[in-house]
N, C-alpha and C positions, 0 to 999 in steps of 0.2 A: 582227811576228807577229800574225796575226789571232786574236782570242780566240774561245773557244767560246760560242755563244749560250746564254743561259739563258731559260727561259720559265715563267711561272706561269699556269696555266689556271684560269679562273673562268667561270661562266655569263654574267656580265654585265660584268665588268671583266677585261680580258685584258692581261697585261704580258709583254713580252720585252725582253731586254737583249743587246747585242752591243758589246764593247769599251767598256763604260762608258756607252753611249748607250741609254737606256730608251725604249721605245715603249709607251704605255698606251692601250688602245682601249676606248671605251665600246661594249659589245657587246650591243645590244638592238635590232637593225635592224627587227624586226617591229613595234616601237612607236616607230620613228624615234628610237631611243636616248633615250627619255624617262627621266629620272633619278628613281628611287624612293629612299626614305630608306635602304633597305638598300644600294643602289648607292653612295650618298654615303658610307656607313660603310665599304664595301669600298674605295672610292677613297681615303678618308682613311688606311686601313691601308697601302695600297700606297705612298702618299706618305711616310708615316712610315718604312717599310722602306727606300725609296730614300734618304732623308735619312741613315739610319744606315749605309748601305753606302759605305765610303770610296772605292770605285772608280767611283761614279756621277759622270759628267761632264756629263750633260744629259738632258733629257726632251722627247720629242715626244708630244703628247696629240692623239688623233684619234678618229673614230667609225667604226663598222662600216657597211658598205653604201654606197650612193651617194645617199641621200636626205637624211640629216641628220647633222651632227656631234653635236648633242644638242638635241632639240626641247623643252627645258625640263623642268619638274617633271612627275611623273606626276599629272595632274589628278584621276584616280580616287582618289588618296590624299588630295588636298587638300580635296576637297568636304566631307568630314565631319571634318576635322582640328580638334581642340580648340585654341583660341587659345593655351593654355599651351605646346603643342608648338612653335608658331610663334615663341615667345619664347626657345627654348632656344639659338638661335644656332649650331646644329650646322653647317649648310652655310657660314655666314659664317666660322666658325673654320677649316673645311677649306680654303676658298678663300684665307684669309690665310696658312695654312700653305703652300699652293701658291705664292702670290706671293713668299713669303719663303724658298723653297728656296735653298740656297747655290750652286746651279748654274743655268745658263740653261734656259729652257723655251720651247717653241714649240707653239702650237695649230695643227694642220693641219685646216682646216675643209673636210671632204669634202662638206658640204651645209649645210643651215640650222642656225644657232645662235641659239636663241630662249630668252627668259626665263633660267632657270637655266643653260641651255647657253651663252648669251651671257655670263653672269657667269663661267662656267668659262673661256671663251676669254679674256675680259678679264683674268683673274687670271694668265694666262701672260705672259711677257715680250714676245713678239711673236706675230703671227698671219699665217698663209698660208692662202689660200682659193681654191676653184674658182669660176669665173665664175657658176655657177648658185646659189651660196650666198646666202642672205639672213640678215640679222642684226637683232636688235632685242629690245625688251621689250614684248610684247603683254599683260602682266599686267593693265593698267588695265581692259581689256575684260572681265576676269573678276572685277572688284571688289576686286583686290588691287594690289600694287605690287612692284617689285624689292626683295628683302629680304635679299640675301646680299652686299652691297657693290656692286651694279650702279649705283645712283645716284651713288655716290662715284667709281667708276672711270670711268664715262662722262663725268662732269663734269671729271675730270682730263684727258681727251682733247679735249673739244670746247667746253667752256665752258657757262655757265648757260643761254643762250638756246636752243641746239640740244638740250641735255640735257632741258630742260623740254618742248620741242616733241615730241621723239621719245618720251619716257616718257609724257607726258600724252595723246598721241594714240594711242600703241601702234603707231606707224608702223614698218614694216620698211624696211631699207636693202638695196640690192643690194651685192654684193661690191665692185663698182667705185666706187660712191658712198662706201661705208665706207672704201675705200682713199684716196679723195680727201680725207677728213677725218682721215687718219692712224690710223684704227682697225684697218686691215688693212695689213700691210707689203708683201705680194706677192699678186697674183692670177695664178694659173697654171692650165693645163689639168689635168684630173683625173689623167692618166697621169704628170704631173710633180710632183704635190702632195707626196708623201712625200720624193722626192729633193730638192726645193727646201727643204722644212722641215728635212731633215737637213743640207743644205749650209749653211743659215743658222745652224743650231745649231752645226755644227762650227766655223764662223767665230768664234763666241763661245766655245765650249768649249775651243778651242785657245789661248786667251789665258792668261796667268799666273793661277792660281787665286785667290791672295790679292787681287790687284788687281781681278779680275773680281767677286769676292764683295763687296769693299768698295764698288766703284762701284755695284753693284746695290742694296746696302743703302742707300747715300746717296740714290740716285734714288728708291727706294720711300719713304724717310722724307720727302724733299722733297715728293713727290706727296701725302702724307698731311698735310702741314703740320707735321711734327714735326722738321724739320731746321733747321739754322742754319749760318752761316758757320763757326762753331767746329766743328760736326760734320764738315763737309767737310774742314776743315783737319786735324783729327785723323785722319780716314780716309786722307787723302793721306799724312800722316806715317807711318801704319802700313804703307802699301805699301812703304816703304823697308826693311821687315823681310822682304819677300818674297825667297825664296831664288833666284829667277830674275832679279831686277832687274839686278844687276851684269853677269851674263852677257849678257843681252839688250842692255843699254846699250853694252857693249863691242863686240858684234857690229854694232850700229847704227853706232858710230863707225868701225869697221873698214870697213864697207860704204861709208860716206860718204867716207872717205879714198880708197878704191879708185875711186870714181866721179870724184873730183877729179883723180886721176892719169890716168884714162882719157879725160877730157874736156878737151882743151887750150884750149877757149874759156871754161872756168870763170873767173869774175871773180877768184877767189882766186889764180889763176896769173898774172894780168895785172900 
């Protein structure tokens, strides 16, 4: 049975949900979806609401228009921003919340993802992009640096040499080059972007929820240097409490037995 879509309208952050899959759109195309402080606050509120809704199974995050996913922070706000505001960690906290959502997330890059926009995409579990998209951290040219987890997340993907080169030069990467380095999972034509993002999301969201959540938590902790063999072992043990484990294992065994019977060349029958 197909569920009825729900939608929340907002001038800058738009959200709709169908059958537990939420799509959140950064909706400021006239400014290339530049992220103001108010937009970050609205995005944080949407993420909190999604976390609290038990029916949410996944999130696709994208941008409006065909120019940018999110072209970073609104520089007009930054130029006179007091240093104390930069210390409050607002955006960093929101992106950590995004990264730690208990369900899978996919960033669908409909265009450039720069600065804070690239930090937003990197906080998602996986990324799909159109060929024209470019990604990177140009902040150094403005006399600042990535400050919402970008240095750490980029380093987790590519290592210290490339992270330094790209951040210290402000160089942008094409979608294809970013994919070559594992920063983008798929590069697809614009008309296929959301379908590909949702298909990838469905492949993850269709897995047993407890195992999925524990695997994601363990991967995130490992990437941050907070994990250990003991954490992985405990997370593995907890998956045995999942309500779907026995059913899925029995189906797997039944399927394997059926294949053995159907294939007379199987070595187990020799």
